[in-house]
N, C-alpha and C positions, 0 to 999 in steps of 0.2 A: 361461289363460297369465299368470303373473304380470309385471308391467311390468320393464322393463330399467332399472333403478335404477343400473346400472353405469357408464353413457356408455363401453362398451367394443362399438363396433359390430361387431366380428368374433366376438362372442358373442351366444349366448341363453340367457336365464335361463331353468331348468326350475322350479326352487323356491327360496322362501327362509324359512329358519327364524331366530329371533332370541330372544335372551335378554338379561339386564340387561347383559352386558359385549359379547356378540358378535353378528355376524351370519353364517349359514353359507348361502352361496348355491350352489346346483348350476347347472352351465353346461355348454355344450356348444359346439364351433365351428360357426360357419356355413356354412363351405365345406370339403367335403371335397378331398384333395390330387386330381390329375388326372393325374400321372404319378408314375411310380418315381424316386426321387432317384438311384438308382444306374444306371440304363439310360434313364430317360427313357420306357419303355414306358407305354401308357395303359392296359395290360390287368391289372387290380389287383381284387382280391377281399378283403373284410374277413376278419381273422384273430384277433379278439378284442377287448378293451378293458379299460383300467386307470383305476381314479381317481386323480387327482394334486390334491394340496392346496395351493394357491398364495395368498400373504397379498398382499392390495391394501389400497389406501388407508383409512384408518380413516374411517368414516360416521357421523355423529350422536354424536360419543363414544365409539363402540364399533369393536372390532377387526373386519376382516373376512378371513374366509377363503372362497374359492372351491375349488369340488369340481369340477374339470375330468373331464368323462366322454371320456377321451383313447382314440382308436380305432387300433387296429393294423391295418396291410396287409401282404398278400402280394403280390408281382409274379408273373404269370404269365410273364413274358418271363425273368427272371433267377433267380426262384425265392427271392430276398431278402424280408426282413420289415423293416419299419419303421413307427414311430410318426408320426403325423400331427403336423407343425409348430404349436405354440402359439403365436399372435401376441399380440404385446405382452406378452410374459413374457420377465424376464431370462434372459440366456445361462447366468449363472453360479448363480442363487438360484432357490429356487423362491417368487417373488415377481414382481410386475408391474413393467415398468420404470417407471411413473411412481411406482410407492412408492419403488424406490430411488433414484429422482432427487429425490423429496421427503425422503427421509430424508438424502440428501447435503446437501441445502439446510438442512434442521433442524439438522443436527449443528455447522453452522457456529456458530450462536447458542444452542443448547440442549446439555443434557448426555447423553451417550450413554445413561445409565440411564432418563431420562425419556422418550426415544423408544422404547427397545425396550419399557418399560411399555405405551405407547400404542398401539404396533404390535402386541405380543404375540411379540417374537421375543426373541434372547439379544442381552446387550449385546456380546458378541462379533460377532455379525453386524452390529450397527451400526456397530461399530469397521471392519469388512472392507467394507460399503458405503462409508462415508465416505472410506476410502482409495482406492478406486476413481474415487470423485465428484473427490477431490483431485489424483489422477494426469490425471483428464480436463480440469479446470482448467488444471492446468500447461500442457497442450496448445495451450489455447485464449487463455489470459490472457498478454499481454506487455506489461510496464512499459516505458516508455520510458526508456534509459539516459541518466541525468542528465549535464549539461555540469559541474556542480559538485556532486560526490558526499561524502558525510559517512559515516564509518566510525567507529562507536561502540560502546558496550558497554550491553547491556539483562542485566537478571536474570530470567530465566526458570527457576526452579528451581535453575540454577546461572549463570553469567556466558555470554552468549551473545553473538556479534556482530550488529550491524545495520548495514545498508545503507540510507542515506538519499539522498534528492534533495533538496539545501538550499534551491533556488530556489523549488521548489512545498511544500516543509513535509511530505515524505510518506516513508513506508518502501517502498523496494522488495524488501527480502530479508531475512531471518533466517538466520544461520549457526550449525550447532549447537554452535560453538564458536569462542576468537579465536586458534587457532594460524594460523601463517603459511601453512601448506600448505592448510588450509581456504580460507582468503583468495585465494592463489594461484589454486586450482582455480576458485573463482566468477569471479574477474576474467580468466581465461582463456577461460571459456565464454561470457563476457558479450558479447552482440552490440552492435555499435558502440562497443566500449570505446574506438576510437583518438579518439571525438569528447570524450572527460573531460579537461577542462582545469584542474581544480583539485579537490583531496582534502582535506577537512578530518578530523580526525581527535585523538584524546587521545596523548599522549606514551606508545604502545605499540609497543614496537620491531617486533614480527612484522607490525604494519600496515604500518610504513614501508616493510620490507623487501620486503613483497609487492607493494606499489604501484610500488616503484622495479623488481622485476624483470619486472613484465607490463606496466606503462603507464607509462615513464619519462617521456611528455613531460607528464604531469600534473604539476603543483606542489603541493606538499605544505603545509598549512597546519595549525598548530596552532592550535584555537580558545582565545580569550582566557578562557574559562571555567575550562579546563583548566589554566592557568598561574595566573590569580589565587587559584584555590582553593588553590593549595600555600601561600600567603602565608597564608590564613586557619588553614590547619594549621599553620603554625607559630607563630602567636599563639596555639593552643589548646597546643601543646607547653610554651610558655612559662608559660603559665597554670596547667597541671597540674603544672608542676615547684615551683611556689610553695606548693601545696597543704600539703607535709609542716610549713611554718613556720606554718601559721595555726591558729588556734583552730578548733574545729567549727562554730561560729556564723559565722567568719569563711569557712569553707569552704561553708558552705551558701549566704551572700551571694555569693560569687564565682561559684560554680555558677549560682545565679539570674541574675546578671548577665553570663555568659559572651556572651549574645547581642548585649549592647552593645558588647563587644569586637569581635565579628565585623563590626559594624555600620559602614557607612561613615560617616565623620565629619559629612559633609553632610547626613546622612539622620536625624541624631540630635534629638529633642526636647530640652526644656529639663531634663527630669528626668533623662533618659540623658547628656546632657552634665554635668550634676552628679554622677551616679554613676562615669561614667568619668573626670573629675577625681579624684574621691576615691581611685579606686584607682591612678590613675596616680601621684599625688602621694606615696601611702606606700609603694607599689612601683614605683621607678624601672624596673627590668628591665622589668615591665610596660608602663611608658609607653614605653620604648625600643622594645620589641617593637611595640607600636600604632603608633608613628611608623613603623616600617619597612613595617608592613603597609600603610598608608595611601600611602606614598612608592612603594611597588611598583605599588598600583593605579594611582597617576599615572602610570606609565611609559605605560600604555595610552592616555593624552591625547596622546601625540606624534603628528605630522603626517606621519612618514615613518619608514622604518624603520633610517635612520642617526640620526636624533634618538633613537628608542627604545634603540637598543644605547647611546648616549652616556649616557641617562638611567640606565640599568642598571647601567653602570660606576660613574657617580657613588652610586647607591645600595649597590652592592657594597662600595667603599670606605667606607660610612658605618656598616657594620655592627659593633658594638660584639663585643670576644671574649667576653664574658659569656655572651651568647645566639647566638654565632655558629652553634653546632652544631643549634639549632633551624632556622636557614634555610639549612643546608647543600644539602638536599634542592633549595632553588629553585636555588641557584648550579649544582648539578650538571646538572639537569634545562636550565636555561638554555645551559650550555656542551656538552651533547650533542643539544640541538635548535635551535640559533641560528638557521640560516636558516627551519626551517619556523616557528618563533615570529614571527621579524621578518617575513614573508611576508604575516602577519595584517595589519601596518599597510597594504600594499597591497591586498589582498583579504581585508575582515573579514566573517567569518560573520553572517549576521544574528541579531539577538536573537529573532527569532520562533521560528527553527528552535531555537536553543540551549534557550529558555523552554519549547517545546514538548516536545522530547525530556527534559527533566528532570520536567516535569511527567507523561510518559507513564512514567519510571522508578518515580515515587512510586505509581503506581496499578497498576503490574504485578505487585504482591505480590497482588493480588486474582485472578490468575490461576495457573495452574500445579498447582492441586491435583487429582491422579487422571489428568492427563493426561501423553501422552508427548510429548517435546519437538516433533514430527513433527506432532501434532494441534493442538498450541499455534499452531504457526507456522502451519497452514492458517487457524486459525480467525483471525486476525490477517491474513494477507495476503488471503483469500478473503472477508473479512467483506462481506456484502451490504450496499452504500448507503455503505461508507465509501471507495471508489476516487474520485479526482479526475479527472475526465476533461476533454476540450478537442476539440471537433470543429474539424478543419482544415479550414477552408471555403477555396473556390477563389478567386483573387487577382480583384479587381474590374476588369473589362473595359469599355471604353469601347464602346456598340454602334456599329454601322456603319449609316451612312445611305446609301441607295442615289440615285444620281444622275440627275435626271428630265432628260430632253431636252426644250427648249423646243418648242411646237407651232408648228407653220406658222401664219401669221396669213393670214385671205383678204383680199386687196386689193379684190376686187370691180372690176376692170377698171381699178384705177390703175397707171400705169408700174410696172416691176417695181422701180426703183430707187426708188419713192415711199417706202418705209419708212426711207429714209436721211435723208427730212426730218423736221424738229422734231415736225410732226403724226403722222407715219407713226411715228415711235418712241411717240408717245402712246399711237395706236390699239396698237401692238403689247403697250403695258404694261398696257393694259386688257383683253386676252384675258385670262380666268382660266385658271391652269394646272391639269391634273387633281392632286387629292390623292394622292400616293405611297400605294401597297400597302403596310401595315405588314408590316415583315419582322420575323419570331420572332427572339428574342435566344436564340441557343445557346451557353452558355459552352464553352470549351474543354475545360473539366474540371469535373464536377460533385462535389455533396457525398457522393455515393455511390461516388465513386472514391476519395475521401479517407478513409483509415480515422479512426476515432475515437481520440483520443490516450489513454493510459491512463498517468498519472505516479504512480500507487502508491496507496498506502493514507494518507489525510489523516492526521495525526497527531492534531489536533484531534478529528477527528470519532472516531477511534478512542477516544481518552479518554473522551469523552462517553458511548460504547457500554460501555466497561467499567464508569463509575461508574454507568451504569444498569442494570447486570446483564443488558446484551444479549449478553454474548459469556459 
């Protein structure tokens, strides 16, 4: 009899055939049914057989097909017929449960086509298995609701909403779009949404309206990055407006030096300062735009919202009419989002989160080819090894010591009150007390009672996995 190379205890291997690419293994179940599934009668007789081909895990680089000799029975009690139940076989597909589980895990980090090739099935089957696998993960994996939530935009084929845990620098959800209804639906069904204290976002009105509608207790904060970026955009508009008056050589030079104009003055080296000085002296409007850009960045050096607002008003008054149109978007945005912008000065968003999210946006274009949004979302949210966990440990409790009663002192015929004398007290102290029996320390709550907290997908880990081609 061939060795059972399958490691499936419920089956007996009858024969094995192999070629360069595949194993063909004939098997049968070890245990026949003992009762009718319809009436539970034990009076059963054989009523034929049929062969079923079932896919199993690849072995030694070869695809595996199990040919199961499935038996059919008839119940003498009710007259109905039935086939024996095949253990370890997926209920929806002709494959083993372990193969379906393996395919689901592999599909998180590999292409569907490569898995289909390795297993010997269609790409459609891989997609179907992956969908079921993700649905099961959705039921079991729960991310902690952040106290400080971030709502931003990320590009996966097209703009998508991304929900982040700012304090832990993680992603907790990807939304199919940035519409208000989509965000409202997510927030409405979010467990523990009453714990959210702050929501950082860009200046996208549907985000603000959704937060105010569902979690009005949360304070809205516009991240500094989204505001100061508008100053750089204004600087670029002024630079581009000058191109018509320049020679082709000057245009190329200005194009090359545009990064100098976008750089903070404090970060310029000597060569860059020289280039900047040449452009701003020859083109005063460019110099004014650079001054305004730098002064606008300086607003974020303010120590309070009131100081920031005063600096903005002063900055606004200093805008020359010649380049006012270039900076109009900033004035309009500040007017429409005054309080959320000023809230930043009381509750600044961490640079680590902003930088990580920007880095993620830059590498996201490596994903998205050939996948639906649902598949991409699953690959990101359920990437193995990318989650940030924390075990909630029990509180340290001081151990309790048992009080030990003093042993009576044998006075050996001395008067009963002799121990009140000095020598009697000395004798009493000399009598050794028995060591107390150790009392096992039993905490009121154990680690097993405290579930592991999952804060979502660590953004830095996700970036590394995308750059290394692990997704």
